C-alpha atoms as one frame of an Amber mdcrd trajectory, in Angstrom:
protein
 -10.707  17.788  24.244 -11.522  15.020  22.722 -12.666  15.079  18.835 -15.894
  13.791  17.966 -15.778  11.071  15.744 -16.096  11.868  11.971 -19.113   9.691
  10.125 -16.843   7.384   7.659 -17.421   8.507   3.901 -17.156  12.462   4.582
 -15.570  14.183   2.468 -14.410  17.200   4.267 -12.784  17.146   7.996 -10.870
  19.041   9.493  -7.574  17.271  11.456  -5.875  20.831  12.312  -6.481  19.855
  16.397  -4.002  16.984  16.115  -1.455  18.651  14.112   0.775  19.579  17.028
   1.059  15.637  18.133   0.840  13.719  14.405   4.363  12.247  13.651   5.897
  11.405  10.734   7.918   8.902  10.870  10.751   7.928   8.151  10.844   5.156
   5.524   9.817   2.039   7.579  10.121   4.020  10.768   7.224   1.445  12.459
   8.978  -1.229  12.120   9.554  -2.600  16.041   7.025  -0.348  17.399   4.869
  -1.678  19.916   1.671  -1.939  19.784  -1.561  -2.322  22.382  -2.963  -6.296
  22.674  -5.395  -7.330  24.647  -5.961  -6.318  27.929  -4.376  -2.948  28.108
  -7.037  -1.471  29.348  -7.337  -3.502  32.807  -2.977  -2.580  32.865  -3.947
   1.049  32.737  -6.631   0.617  35.059  -4.408  -1.138  37.865  -1.689   1.477
  37.246  -3.821   4.316  38.019  -5.673   2.191  41.171  -2.123   1.781  42.400
  -0.869   5.209  41.792  -2.410   7.040  44.796  -1.372   4.174  47.415   1.946
   2.245  46.075   3.026   4.006  43.037   5.755   6.102  43.930   6.875   3.281
  46.119   7.136   0.701  43.073   8.919   3.636  41.390   6.067   4.829  39.221
   6.267   8.625  39.168   3.442  10.383  38.565   4.870  12.319  35.094   4.634
   8.486  34.000   1.256   8.012  34.217   0.421  11.800  33.001   2.296  11.048
  29.415   0.250   7.448  29.506  -2.816   9.402  29.781  -2.091  11.964  27.522
  -0.935   8.778  25.067  -4.295   7.470  25.336  -5.828  11.125  24.668  -4.071
  11.195  21.722  -4.926   7.892  20.290  -8.546   8.401  21.352  -8.531  11.742
  19.069  -6.742  10.016  16.142  -8.967   7.171  16.282 -12.268   9.683  16.035
 -10.699  10.409  12.725  -8.794   7.590  11.271 -11.889   5.308   9.909 -13.200
   8.580   7.480  -9.349   9.049   6.563  -8.797   5.549   5.498 -12.409   5.675
   3.566 -11.562   9.326   1.890  -8.105   7.212   0.984  -9.795   4.319  -0.739
 -12.420   6.727  -2.584  -9.610   9.021  -3.850  -7.439   5.649  -4.720 -10.053
   3.944  -6.547 -11.629   6.966  -7.858  -8.056   7.460  -9.479  -7.873   4.301
 -10.915 -11.126   4.489 -12.529 -10.348   7.390 -14.186  -7.367   6.550 -15.250
  -8.798   3.029 -16.921 -11.180   5.197 -18.396  -8.279   7.589 -19.812  -6.294
   4.234 -21.215  -9.347   2.485 -22.561 -10.028   5.850 -24.683  -6.349   6.278
 -25.897  -6.580   2.555 -27.024  -9.865   2.939 -28.619  -8.246   5.999 -30.277
  -4.983   4.016 -31.630  -7.197   1.235 -33.061  -9.907   3.690 -34.866  -6.883
   5.562 -36.461  -5.628   1.846 -37.389  -8.476   1.027 -39.004  -9.682   4.265
 -40.813  -6.179   4.242 -42.136  -6.725   0.575 -43.553 -10.461   1.223 -44.914
  -9.459   5.291 -46.287  -6.088   4.028 -47.507  -4.654   7.325 -45.646  -1.919
   5.966 -44.367  -0.108   9.332 -42.942  -2.352   8.826 -40.659  -0.757   6.051
 -39.171   2.405   8.998 -38.610   0.366  11.077 -37.619  -0.597   9.395 -34.618
   2.859   7.549 -34.067   2.972   7.794 -30.249  -0.381   6.989 -29.736  -0.568
   3.709 -31.413   3.345   3.029 -29.741   1.789   3.525 -26.131  -1.476   1.571
 -26.814   1.265  -1.131 -27.995   3.799  -1.087 -25.428   2.741  -3.484 -23.092
   1.940  -6.204 -25.929   5.501  -5.270 -27.510   7.160  -5.582 -23.937   5.318
  -9.139 -22.952   6.003 -10.269 -26.572   9.775  -9.837 -26.016   9.708 -11.242
 -22.390   8.240 -14.238 -23.664  10.702 -14.582 -26.464  13.482 -14.172 -23.920
  12.181 -16.823 -21.765  11.694 -18.772 -24.505  15.474 -18.744 -25.480  16.344
 -19.029 -22.105  14.562 -22.319 -21.734  15.796 -24.073 -24.680  19.482 -22.707
 -23.761  19.548 -23.988 -20.657  20.383 -27.752 -19.572  19.388 -29.976 -17.349
  21.622 -30.053 -14.528  23.804 -33.798 -14.823  22.412 -35.704 -12.340  24.737
 -38.580 -10.415  24.766 -41.715 -10.470  23.432 -43.681  -6.737  26.157 -43.985
  -4.019  26.666 -47.556  -3.979  28.194 -48.389  -0.409  30.599 -51.392  -0.402
  29.684 -54.900  -0.083  25.812 -54.330  -1.086  25.782 -55.117  -4.920
């Protein structure tokens, strides 16, 4: 029985009917797999139309035809759910990024607030109490500074490759 297409944007859907034929390939397991190209439906139509009359004579077994039809049914069921699943993954990834950005900006703001408060009040103990927060906020900038310094030093120490004089052939001088 085909799965009813799930509206894109749905947050709840049941894929348990697909469970028996879902495949979890190993990493890079999709490399080399063949994919449907334009014209596939007419190829299947041709195979089905010829199966009763000349299929067995051509060596095409009924089991092969049934396997193709079963694969088609599995793909139809998966395709009914895939757009909604992709949209849900997109929503989850974007929501996570949104909230991660928010919490990172809040931590940065707190670190800046602590440093400002320590400066204006003269209570330098605040800096020690929030040492990890301030270091976390500054880590990206510190790393970038180290990288820029290393790149500058590398550029200063590299010498250009020696140029070779042009080859002058005998008798052309």
